[in-house]
Biotite code that builds the C-alpha atoms (Angstrom):
import biotite.structure as struc

atoms = struc.array([
    struc.Atom([-22.252, -12.133, -37.961], chain_id="A", res_id=1, res_name="UNK", atom_name="CA", element="C"),
    struc.Atom([-22.353, -13.848, -41.349], chain_id="A", res_id=2, res_name="UNK", atom_name="CA", element="C"),
    struc.Atom([-21.999, -17.535, -42.142], chain_id="A", res_id=3, res_name="UNK", atom_name="CA", element="C"),
    struc.Atom([-18.642, -16.732, -43.705], chain_id="A", res_id=4, res_name="UNK", atom_name="CA", element="C"),
    struc.Atom([-17.426, -15.511, -40.302], chain_id="A", res_id=5, res_name="UNK", atom_name="CA", element="C"),
    struc.Atom([-18.270, -18.879, -38.738], chain_id="A", res_id=6, res_name="UNK", atom_name="CA", element="C"),
    struc.Atom([-16.961, -21.073, -41.560], chain_id="A", res_id=7, res_name="UNK", atom_name="CA", element="C"),
    struc.Atom([-13.335, -21.516, -40.515], chain_id="A", res_id=8, res_name="UNK", atom_name="CA", element="C"),
    struc.Atom([-12.927, -21.067, -36.780], chain_id="A", res_id=9, res_name="UNK", atom_name="CA", element="C"),
    struc.Atom([-9.893, -21.569, -34.580], chain_id="A", res_id=10, res_name="UNK", atom_name="CA", element="C"),
    struc.Atom([-11.095, -23.953, -31.880], chain_id="A", res_id=11, res_name="UNK", atom_name="CA", element="C"),
    struc.Atom([-9.549, -24.928, -28.567], chain_id="A", res_id=12, res_name="UNK", atom_name="CA", element="C"),
    struc.Atom([-10.736, -28.249, -27.173], chain_id="A", res_id=13, res_name="UNK", atom_name="CA", element="C"),
    struc.Atom([-10.212, -29.284, -23.562], chain_id="A", res_id=14, res_name="UNK", atom_name="CA", element="C"),
    struc.Atom([-11.044, -32.426, -21.642], chain_id="A", res_id=15, res_name="UNK", atom_name="CA", element="C"),
    struc.Atom([-9.328, -34.390, -18.915], chain_id="A", res_id=16, res_name="UNK", atom_name="CA", element="C"),
    struc.Atom([-9.634, -37.516, -21.090], chain_id="A", res_id=17, res_name="UNK", atom_name="CA", element="C"),
    struc.Atom([-7.238, -37.869, -24.025], chain_id="A", res_id=18, res_name="UNK", atom_name="CA", element="C"),
    struc.Atom([-9.600, -40.357, -25.723], chain_id="A", res_id=19, res_name="UNK", atom_name="CA", element="C"),
    struc.Atom([-12.396, -37.757, -25.739], chain_id="A", res_id=20, res_name="UNK", atom_name="CA", element="C"),
    struc.Atom([-10.095, -35.155, -27.291], chain_id="A", res_id=21, res_name="UNK", atom_name="CA", element="C"),
    struc.Atom([-9.324, -37.728, -30.009], chain_id="A", res_id=22, res_name="UNK", atom_name="CA", element="C"),
    struc.Atom([-13.065, -38.120, -30.701], chain_id="A", res_id=23, res_name="UNK", atom_name="CA", element="C"),
    struc.Atom([-13.905, -34.394, -30.687], chain_id="A", res_id=24, res_name="UNK", atom_name="CA", element="C"),
    struc.Atom([-11.021, -33.162, -32.872], chain_id="A", res_id=25, res_name="UNK", atom_name="CA", element="C"),
    struc.Atom([-12.149, -34.954, -36.069], chain_id="A", res_id=26, res_name="UNK", atom_name="CA", element="C"),
    struc.Atom([-15.730, -33.759, -35.596], chain_id="A", res_id=27, res_name="UNK", atom_name="CA", element="C"),
    struc.Atom([-14.504, -30.167, -35.319], chain_id="A", res_id=28, res_name="UNK", atom_name="CA", element="C"),
    struc.Atom([-12.270, -30.637, -38.394], chain_id="A", res_id=29, res_name="UNK", atom_name="CA", element="C"),
    struc.Atom([-15.154, -32.180, -40.356], chain_id="A", res_id=30, res_name="UNK", atom_name="CA", element="C"),
    struc.Atom([-17.115, -28.977, -39.715], chain_id="A", res_id=31, res_name="UNK", atom_name="CA", element="C"),
    struc.Atom([-14.320, -27.072, -41.473], chain_id="A", res_id=32, res_name="UNK", atom_name="CA", element="C"),
    struc.Atom([-12.643, -25.669, -38.381], chain_id="A", res_id=33, res_name="UNK", atom_name="CA", element="C"),
    struc.Atom([-9.066, -25.823, -37.132], chain_id="A", res_id=34, res_name="UNK", atom_name="CA", element="C"),
    struc.Atom([-8.261, -27.366, -33.766], chain_id="A", res_id=35, res_name="UNK", atom_name="CA", element="C"),
    struc.Atom([-5.515, -25.055, -32.547], chain_id="A", res_id=36, res_name="UNK", atom_name="CA", element="C"),
    struc.Atom([-4.988, -26.709, -29.153], chain_id="A", res_id=37, res_name="UNK", atom_name="CA", element="C"),
    struc.Atom([-5.938, -29.840, -27.236], chain_id="A", res_id=38, res_name="UNK", atom_name="CA", element="C"),
    struc.Atom([-5.629, -29.393, -23.516], chain_id="A", res_id=39, res_name="UNK", atom_name="CA", element="C"),
    struc.Atom([-5.978, -31.736, -20.577], chain_id="A", res_id=40, res_name="UNK", atom_name="CA", element="C"),
    struc.Atom([-4.312, -29.912, -17.696], chain_id="A", res_id=41, res_name="UNK", atom_name="CA", element="C"),
    struc.Atom([-6.022, -27.070, -15.851], chain_id="A", res_id=42, res_name="UNK", atom_name="CA", element="C"),
    struc.Atom([-2.610, -25.517, -15.127], chain_id="A", res_id=43, res_name="UNK", atom_name="CA", element="C"),
    struc.Atom([-1.836, -25.236, -18.860], chain_id="A", res_id=44, res_name="UNK", atom_name="CA", element="C"),
    struc.Atom([-5.148, -24.260, -20.415], chain_id="A", res_id=45, res_name="UNK", atom_name="CA", element="C"),
    struc.Atom([-5.124, -20.613, -19.318], chain_id="A", res_id=46, res_name="UNK", atom_name="CA", element="C"),
    struc.Atom([-1.731, -19.851, -20.838], chain_id="A", res_id=47, res_name="UNK", atom_name="CA", element="C"),
    struc.Atom([-2.590, -21.697, -24.052], chain_id="A", res_id=48, res_name="UNK", atom_name="CA", element="C"),
    struc.Atom([-5.868, -19.792, -24.323], chain_id="A", res_id=49, res_name="UNK", atom_name="CA", element="C"),
    struc.Atom([-4.135, -16.444, -23.807], chain_id="A", res_id=50, res_name="UNK", atom_name="CA", element="C"),
    struc.Atom([-1.459, -17.268, -26.373], chain_id="A", res_id=51, res_name="UNK", atom_name="CA", element="C"),
    struc.Atom([-3.650, -18.859, -29.081], chain_id="A", res_id=52, res_name="UNK", atom_name="CA", element="C"),
    struc.Atom([-6.730, -16.631, -28.809], chain_id="A", res_id=53, res_name="UNK", atom_name="CA", element="C"),
    struc.Atom([-9.295, -19.165, -30.086], chain_id="A", res_id=54, res_name="UNK", atom_name="CA", element="C"),
    struc.Atom([-12.582, -18.151, -31.704], chain_id="A", res_id=55, res_name="UNK", atom_name="CA", element="C"),
    struc.Atom([-14.429, -20.688, -29.589], chain_id="A", res_id=56, res_name="UNK", atom_name="CA", element="C"),
    struc.Atom([-13.544, -23.243, -26.905], chain_id="A", res_id=57, res_name="UNK", atom_name="CA", element="C"),
    struc.Atom([-15.180, -26.616, -26.397], chain_id="A", res_id=58, res_name="UNK", atom_name="CA", element="C"),
    struc.Atom([-14.782, -28.092, -22.906], chain_id="A", res_id=59, res_name="UNK", atom_name="CA", element="C"),
    struc.Atom([-15.794, -31.709, -22.428], chain_id="A", res_id=60, res_name="UNK", atom_name="CA", element="C"),
    struc.Atom([-17.119, -33.219, -19.258], chain_id="A", res_id=61, res_name="UNK", atom_name="CA", element="C"),
    struc.Atom([-14.763, -36.087, -18.467], chain_id="A", res_id=62, res_name="UNK", atom_name="CA", element="C"),
    struc.Atom([-14.555, -38.175, -15.309], chain_id="A", res_id=63, res_name="UNK", atom_name="CA", element="C"),
    struc.Atom([-14.630, -35.197, -12.958], chain_id="A", res_id=64, res_name="UNK", atom_name="CA", element="C"),
    struc.Atom([-17.071, -32.343, -13.221], chain_id="A", res_id=65, res_name="UNK", atom_name="CA", element="C"),
    struc.Atom([-14.733, -30.282, -11.002], chain_id="A", res_id=66, res_name="UNK", atom_name="CA", element="C"),
    struc.Atom([-11.895, -30.722, -13.506], chain_id="A", res_id=67, res_name="UNK", atom_name="CA", element="C"),
    struc.Atom([-14.132, -29.589, -16.375], chain_id="A", res_id=68, res_name="UNK", atom_name="CA", element="C"),
    struc.Atom([-15.380, -26.616, -14.356], chain_id="A", res_id=69, res_name="UNK", atom_name="CA", element="C"),
    struc.Atom([-11.795, -25.557, -13.588], chain_id="A", res_id=70, res_name="UNK", atom_name="CA", element="C"),
    struc.Atom([-10.970, -25.790, -17.306], chain_id="A", res_id=71, res_name="UNK", atom_name="CA", element="C"),
    struc.Atom([-13.957, -23.550, -18.053], chain_id="A", res_id=72, res_name="UNK", atom_name="CA", element="C"),
    struc.Atom([-12.897, -20.992, -15.432], chain_id="A", res_id=73, res_name="UNK", atom_name="CA", element="C"),
    struc.Atom([-9.344, -20.768, -16.761], chain_id="A", res_id=74, res_name="UNK", atom_name="CA", element="C"),
    struc.Atom([-10.488, -20.362, -20.369], chain_id="A", res_id=75, res_name="UNK", atom_name="CA", element="C"),
    struc.Atom([-13.140, -17.767, -19.521], chain_id="A", res_id=76, res_name="UNK", atom_name="CA", element="C"),
    struc.Atom([-10.600, -15.823, -17.440], chain_id="A", res_id=77, res_name="UNK", atom_name="CA", element="C"),
    struc.Atom([-8.041, -15.706, -20.258], chain_id="A", res_id=78, res_name="UNK", atom_name="CA", element="C"),
    struc.Atom([-10.136, -15.474, -23.387], chain_id="A", res_id=79, res_name="UNK", atom_name="CA", element="C"),
    struc.Atom([-12.429, -13.225, -25.329], chain_id="A", res_id=80, res_name="UNK", atom_name="CA", element="C"),
    struc.Atom([-14.207, -16.209, -26.862], chain_id="A", res_id=81, res_name="UNK", atom_name="CA", element="C"),
    struc.Atom([-17.306, -18.152, -25.914], chain_id="A", res_id=82, res_name="UNK", atom_name="CA", element="C"),
    struc.Atom([-16.972, -21.488, -24.155], chain_id="A", res_id=83, res_name="UNK", atom_name="CA", element="C"),
    struc.Atom([-19.295, -24.368, -25.000], chain_id="A", res_id=84, res_name="UNK", atom_name="CA", element="C"),
    struc.Atom([-19.605, -27.382, -22.697], chain_id="A", res_id=85, res_name="UNK", atom_name="CA", element="C"),
    struc.Atom([-19.642, -30.829, -24.303], chain_id="A", res_id=86, res_name="UNK", atom_name="CA", element="C"),
    struc.Atom([-21.558, -33.477, -22.391], chain_id="A", res_id=87, res_name="UNK", atom_name="CA", element="C"),
    struc.Atom([-22.234, -37.116, -23.174], chain_id="A", res_id=88, res_name="UNK", atom_name="CA", element="C"),
    struc.Atom([-25.582, -37.402, -21.394], chain_id="A", res_id=89, res_name="UNK", atom_name="CA", element="C"),
    struc.Atom([-27.969, -34.977, -19.704], chain_id="A", res_id=90, res_name="UNK", atom_name="CA", element="C"),
    struc.Atom([-26.347, -33.531, -16.578], chain_id="A", res_id=91, res_name="UNK", atom_name="CA", element="C"),
    struc.Atom([-28.370, -30.557, -15.272], chain_id="A", res_id=92, res_name="UNK", atom_name="CA", element="C"),
    struc.Atom([-26.153, -30.040, -12.215], chain_id="A", res_id=93, res_name="UNK", atom_name="CA", element="C"),
    struc.Atom([-23.002, -29.736, -14.314], chain_id="A", res_id=94, res_name="UNK", atom_name="CA", element="C"),
    struc.Atom([-24.706, -27.436, -16.831], chain_id="A", res_id=95, res_name="UNK", atom_name="CA", element="C"),
    struc.Atom([-25.920, -25.189, -13.994], chain_id="A", res_id=96, res_name="UNK", atom_name="CA", element="C"),
    struc.Atom([-22.439, -24.958, -12.457], chain_id="A", res_id=97, res_name="UNK", atom_name="CA", element="C"),
    struc.Atom([-20.790, -24.451, -15.860], chain_id="A", res_id=98, res_name="UNK", atom_name="CA", element="C"),
    struc.Atom([-23.185, -21.590, -16.651], chain_id="A", res_id=99, res_name="UNK", atom_name="CA", element="C"),
    struc.Atom([-22.163, -19.874, -13.400], chain_id="A", res_id=100, res_name="UNK", atom_name="CA", element="C"),
    struc.Atom([-18.551, -20.038, -14.562], chain_id="A", res_id=101, res_name="UNK", atom_name="CA", element="C"),
    struc.Atom([-19.204, -18.475, -17.959], chain_id="A", res_id=102, res_name="UNK", atom_name="CA", element="C"),
    struc.Atom([-20.264, -21.233, -20.379], chain_id="A", res_id=103, res_name="UNK", atom_name="CA", element="C"),
    struc.Atom([-22.468, -19.831, -23.132], chain_id="A", res_id=104, res_name="UNK", atom_name="CA", element="C"),
    struc.Atom([-24.094, -23.120, -24.146], chain_id="A", res_id=105, res_name="UNK", atom_name="CA", element="C"),
    struc.Atom([-23.790, -26.869, -24.011], chain_id="A", res_id=106, res_name="UNK", atom_name="CA", element="C"),
    struc.Atom([-24.033, -29.524, -26.690], chain_id="A", res_id=107, res_name="UNK", atom_name="CA", element="C"),
    struc.Atom([-24.123, -33.300, -26.489], chain_id="A", res_id=108, res_name="UNK", atom_name="CA", element="C"),
    struc.Atom([-22.305, -36.000, -28.389], chain_id="A", res_id=109, res_name="UNK", atom_name="CA", element="C"),
    struc.Atom([-25.635, -37.157, -29.752], chain_id="A", res_id=110, res_name="UNK", atom_name="CA", element="C"),
    struc.Atom([-26.045, -33.819, -31.530], chain_id="A", res_id=111, res_name="UNK", atom_name="CA", element="C"),
    struc.Atom([-22.707, -33.853, -33.409], chain_id="A", res_id=112, res_name="UNK", atom_name="CA", element="C"),
    struc.Atom([-24.450, -33.135, -36.721], chain_id="A", res_id=113, res_name="UNK", atom_name="CA", element="C"),
    struc.Atom([-26.000, -30.039, -35.129], chain_id="A", res_id=114, res_name="UNK", atom_name="CA", element="C"),
    struc.Atom([-22.783, -28.705, -33.584], chain_id="A", res_id=115, res_name="UNK", atom_name="CA", element="C"),
    struc.Atom([-22.292, -26.086, -36.291], chain_id="A", res_id=116, res_name="UNK", atom_name="CA", element="C"),
    struc.Atom([-25.761, -24.621, -35.731], chain_id="A", res_id=117, res_name="UNK", atom_name="CA", element="C"),
    struc.Atom([-25.089, -24.463, -32.010], chain_id="A", res_id=118, res_name="UNK", atom_name="CA", element="C"),
    struc.Atom([-21.706, -22.818, -32.578], chain_id="A", res_id=119, res_name="UNK", atom_name="CA", element="C"),
    struc.Atom([-23.294, -20.238, -34.920], chain_id="A", res_id=120, res_name="UNK", atom_name="CA", element="C"),
    struc.Atom([-25.915, -19.347, -32.305], chain_id="A", res_id=121, res_name="UNK", atom_name="CA", element="C"),
    struc.Atom([-23.328, -19.106, -29.529], chain_id="A", res_id=122, res_name="UNK", atom_name="CA", element="C"),
    struc.Atom([-21.074, -16.833, -31.577], chain_id="A", res_id=123, res_name="UNK", atom_name="CA", element="C"),
    struc.Atom([-23.984, -14.522, -32.399], chain_id="A", res_id=124, res_name="UNK", atom_name="CA", element="C"),
    struc.Atom([-25.087, -14.330, -28.752], chain_id="A", res_id=125, res_name="UNK", atom_name="CA", element="C"),
    struc.Atom([-21.511, -13.779, -27.618], chain_id="A", res_id=126, res_name="UNK", atom_name="CA", element="C"),
    struc.Atom([-21.094, -10.883, -30.068], chain_id="A", res_id=127, res_name="UNK", atom_name="CA", element="C"),
    struc.Atom([-24.382, -9.370, -28.891], chain_id="A", res_id=128, res_name="UNK", atom_name="CA", element="C"),
    struc.Atom([-23.277, -9.752, -25.268], chain_id="A", res_id=129, res_name="UNK", atom_name="CA", element="C"),
    struc.Atom([-20.011, -7.926, -25.960], chain_id="A", res_id=130, res_name="UNK", atom_name="CA", element="C"),
    struc.Atom([-21.825, -5.168, -27.869], chain_id="A", res_id=131, res_name="UNK", atom_name="CA", element="C"),
    struc.Atom([-24.204, -4.728, -24.946], chain_id="A", res_id=132, res_name="UNK", atom_name="CA", element="C"),
    struc.Atom([-21.359, -4.819, -22.428], chain_id="A", res_id=133, res_name="UNK", atom_name="CA", element="C"),
    struc.Atom([-19.557, -2.147, -24.459], chain_id="A", res_id=134, res_name="UNK", atom_name="CA", element="C"),
    struc.Atom([-22.676, 0.012, -24.602], chain_id="A", res_id=135, res_name="UNK", atom_name="CA", element="C"),
    struc.Atom([-23.098, -0.204, -20.818], chain_id="A", res_id=136, res_name="UNK", atom_name="CA", element="C"),
    struc.Atom([-19.426, 0.663, -20.364], chain_id="A", res_id=137, res_name="UNK", atom_name="CA", element="C"),
    struc.Atom([-19.722, 3.683, -22.650], chain_id="A", res_id=138, res_name="UNK", atom_name="CA", element="C"),
    struc.Atom([-22.847, 4.842, -20.850], chain_id="A", res_id=139, res_name="UNK", atom_name="CA", element="C"),
    struc.Atom([-21.190, 4.489, -17.443], chain_id="A", res_id=140, res_name="UNK", atom_name="CA", element="C"),
    struc.Atom([-18.177, 6.481, -18.663], chain_id="A", res_id=141, res_name="UNK", atom_name="CA", element="C"),
    struc.Atom([-20.422, 9.234, -20.030], chain_id="A", res_id=142, res_name="UNK", atom_name="CA", element="C"),
    struc.Atom([-22.306, 9.367, -16.719], chain_id="A", res_id=143, res_name="UNK", atom_name="CA", element="C"),
    struc.Atom([-19.023, 9.737, -14.804], chain_id="A", res_id=144, res_name="UNK", atom_name="CA", element="C"),
    struc.Atom([-17.921, 12.551, -17.123], chain_id="A", res_id=145, res_name="UNK", atom_name="CA", element="C"),
    struc.Atom([-21.263, 14.312, -16.635], chain_id="A", res_id=146, res_name="UNK", atom_name="CA", element="C"),
    struc.Atom([-20.853, 14.000, -12.874], chain_id="A", res_id=147, res_name="UNK", atom_name="CA", element="C"),
    struc.Atom([-17.412, 15.589, -13.042], chain_id="A", res_id=148, res_name="UNK", atom_name="CA", element="C"),
    struc.Atom([-18.731, 18.452, -15.186], chain_id="A", res_id=149, res_name="UNK", atom_name="CA", element="C"),
    struc.Atom([-21.672, 18.932, -12.819], chain_id="A", res_id=150, res_name="UNK", atom_name="CA", element="C"),
    struc.Atom([-19.318, 19.172, -9.839], chain_id="A", res_id=151, res_name="UNK", atom_name="CA", element="C"),
    struc.Atom([-16.729, 21.433, -11.477], chain_id="A", res_id=152, res_name="UNK", atom_name="CA", element="C"),
    struc.Atom([-19.187, 23.809, -13.148], chain_id="A", res_id=153, res_name="UNK", atom_name="CA", element="C"),
    struc.Atom([-22.062, 23.644, -10.620], chain_id="A", res_id=154, res_name="UNK", atom_name="CA", element="C"),
    struc.Atom([-24.510, 22.660, -13.352], chain_id="A", res_id=155, res_name="UNK", atom_name="CA", element="C"),
    struc.Atom([-27.307, 20.107, -13.636], chain_id="A", res_id=156, res_name="UNK", atom_name="CA", element="C"),
    struc.Atom([-27.325, 16.795, -15.496], chain_id="A", res_id=157, res_name="UNK", atom_name="CA", element="C"),
    struc.Atom([-28.985, 18.080, -18.682], chain_id="A", res_id=158, res_name="UNK", atom_name="CA", element="C"),
    struc.Atom([-26.588, 21.030, -18.933], chain_id="A", res_id=159, res_name="UNK", atom_name="CA", element="C"),
    struc.Atom([-23.577, 18.756, -18.430], chain_id="A", res_id=160, res_name="UNK", atom_name="CA", element="C"),
    struc.Atom([-24.739, 16.462, -21.219], chain_id="A", res_id=161, res_name="UNK", atom_name="CA", element="C"),
    struc.Atom([-25.410, 19.427, -23.502], chain_id="A", res_id=162, res_name="UNK", atom_name="CA", element="C"),
    struc.Atom([-21.899, 20.692, -22.749], chain_id="A", res_id=163, res_name="UNK", atom_name="CA", element="C"),
    struc.Atom([-20.500, 17.291, -23.815], chain_id="A", res_id=164, res_name="UNK", atom_name="CA", element="C"),
    struc.Atom([-22.583, 17.261, -27.006], chain_id="A", res_id=165, res_name="UNK", atom_name="CA", element="C"),
    struc.Atom([-21.661, 20.828, -27.913], chain_id="A", res_id=166, res_name="UNK", atom_name="CA", element="C"),
    struc.Atom([-17.942, 20.171, -27.473], chain_id="A", res_id=167, res_name="UNK", atom_name="CA", element="C"),
    struc.Atom([-18.344, 16.967, -29.439], chain_id="A", res_id=168, res_name="UNK", atom_name="CA", element="C"),
    struc.Atom([-19.749, 18.906, -32.388], chain_id="A", res_id=169, res_name="UNK", atom_name="CA", element="C"),
    struc.Atom([-17.302, 21.803, -32.081], chain_id="A", res_id=170, res_name="UNK", atom_name="CA", element="C"),
    struc.Atom([-14.202, 19.588, -31.757], chain_id="A", res_id=171, res_name="UNK", atom_name="CA", element="C"),
    struc.Atom([-15.490, 16.957, -34.197], chain_id="A", res_id=172, res_name="UNK", atom_name="CA", element="C"),
    struc.Atom([-14.922, 14.238, -31.593], chain_id="A", res_id=173, res_name="UNK", atom_name="CA", element="C"),
    struc.Atom([-17.159, 11.483, -30.317], chain_id="A", res_id=174, res_name="UNK", atom_name="CA", element="C"),
    struc.Atom([-18.925, 12.085, -27.019], chain_id="A", res_id=175, res_name="UNK", atom_name="CA", element="C"),
    struc.Atom([-17.319, 8.927, -25.607], chain_id="A", res_id=176, res_name="UNK", atom_name="CA", element="C"),
    struc.Atom([-13.850, 10.238, -26.502], chain_id="A", res_id=177, res_name="UNK", atom_name="CA", element="C"),
    struc.Atom([-14.534, 13.503, -24.670], chain_id="A", res_id=178, res_name="UNK", atom_name="CA", element="C"),
    struc.Atom([-15.992, 11.621, -21.714], chain_id="A", res_id=179, res_name="UNK", atom_name="CA", element="C"),
    struc.Atom([-12.860, 9.457, -21.561], chain_id="A", res_id=180, res_name="UNK", atom_name="CA", element="C"),
    struc.Atom([-10.628, 12.536, -21.614], chain_id="A", res_id=181, res_name="UNK", atom_name="CA", element="C"),
    struc.Atom([-12.642, 14.148, -18.812], chain_id="A", res_id=182, res_name="UNK", atom_name="CA", element="C"),
    struc.Atom([-12.587, 11.038, -16.625], chain_id="A", res_id=183, res_name="UNK", atom_name="CA", element="C"),
    struc.Atom([-8.894, 10.389, -17.265], chain_id="A", res_id=184, res_name="UNK", atom_name="CA", element="C"),
    struc.Atom([-7.861, 13.984, -16.621], chain_id="A", res_id=185, res_name="UNK", atom_name="CA", element="C"),
    struc.Atom([-10.186, 15.202, -13.895], chain_id="A", res_id=186, res_name="UNK", atom_name="CA", element="C"),
    struc.Atom([-7.864, 14.252, -11.024], chain_id="A", res_id=187, res_name="UNK", atom_name="CA", element="C"),
    struc.Atom([-5.279, 16.676, -12.399], chain_id="A", res_id=188, res_name="UNK", atom_name="CA", element="C"),
    struc.Atom([-7.649, 19.612, -12.094], chain_id="A", res_id=189, res_name="UNK", atom_name="CA", element="C"),
    struc.Atom([-8.304, 21.540, -8.886], chain_id="A", res_id=190, res_name="UNK", atom_name="CA", element="C"),
    struc.Atom([-11.697, 21.108, -7.250], chain_id="A", res_id=191, res_name="UNK", atom_name="CA", element="C"),
    struc.Atom([-12.235, 24.863, -7.355], chain_id="A", res_id=192, res_name="UNK", atom_name="CA", element="C"),
    struc.Atom([-10.565, 27.418, -9.635], chain_id="A", res_id=193, res_name="UNK", atom_name="CA", element="C"),
    struc.Atom([-7.588, 28.800, -7.745], chain_id="A", res_id=194, res_name="UNK", atom_name="CA", element="C"),
    struc.Atom([-7.095, 32.531, -7.336], chain_id="A", res_id=195, res_name="UNK", atom_name="CA", element="C"),
    struc.Atom([-3.908, 33.670, -8.975], chain_id="A", res_id=196, res_name="UNK", atom_name="CA", element="C"),
    struc.Atom([-2.064, 36.433, -7.143], chain_id="A", res_id=197, res_name="UNK", atom_name="CA", element="C"),
    struc.Atom([-1.199, 38.956, -9.863], chain_id="A", res_id=198, res_name="UNK", atom_name="CA", element="C"),
    struc.Atom([0.520, 41.524, -7.611], chain_id="A", res_id=199, res_name="UNK", atom_name="CA", element="C"),
])
């Protein structure tokens, strides 16, 4: 991820305190980013996140840590963006609970000049996480396809994988595309080839 990709971000900010939103918004704007939504209510933040699709979300710890944690949960559930917790003073218990709910990092008000560096790091780690998650998903799908081939053709693991690779080359398709087709279509196929009565 280049610096250009983190120059103008669409940022959602959430906090139960309106006065804190008023403090955070200008800091975000001064960094060259656009505040696309300011949310207070837990009931609203999920829908706004789903609709606006922010690049990053900043959730402030207001009066109630439970309120902030619920905001985090709703955003994480609805979004494909990292969530950063904003805290005013060290609060290890809140940070621990927020991390369990999907926060990628936390920053403090005292570090406002360093927010951009923190955001850059979070976005890089988030991208790496999604790449890794995708790789694990592709591997799991390939393993399922191999298992189906092993069952249907009574072959071993290495032979099943070679069958996938050979068809990939022959059909000029990616192995993952073939694996997807096998997994999606295997329920339509009989467990054993059926004898056809030709009389």
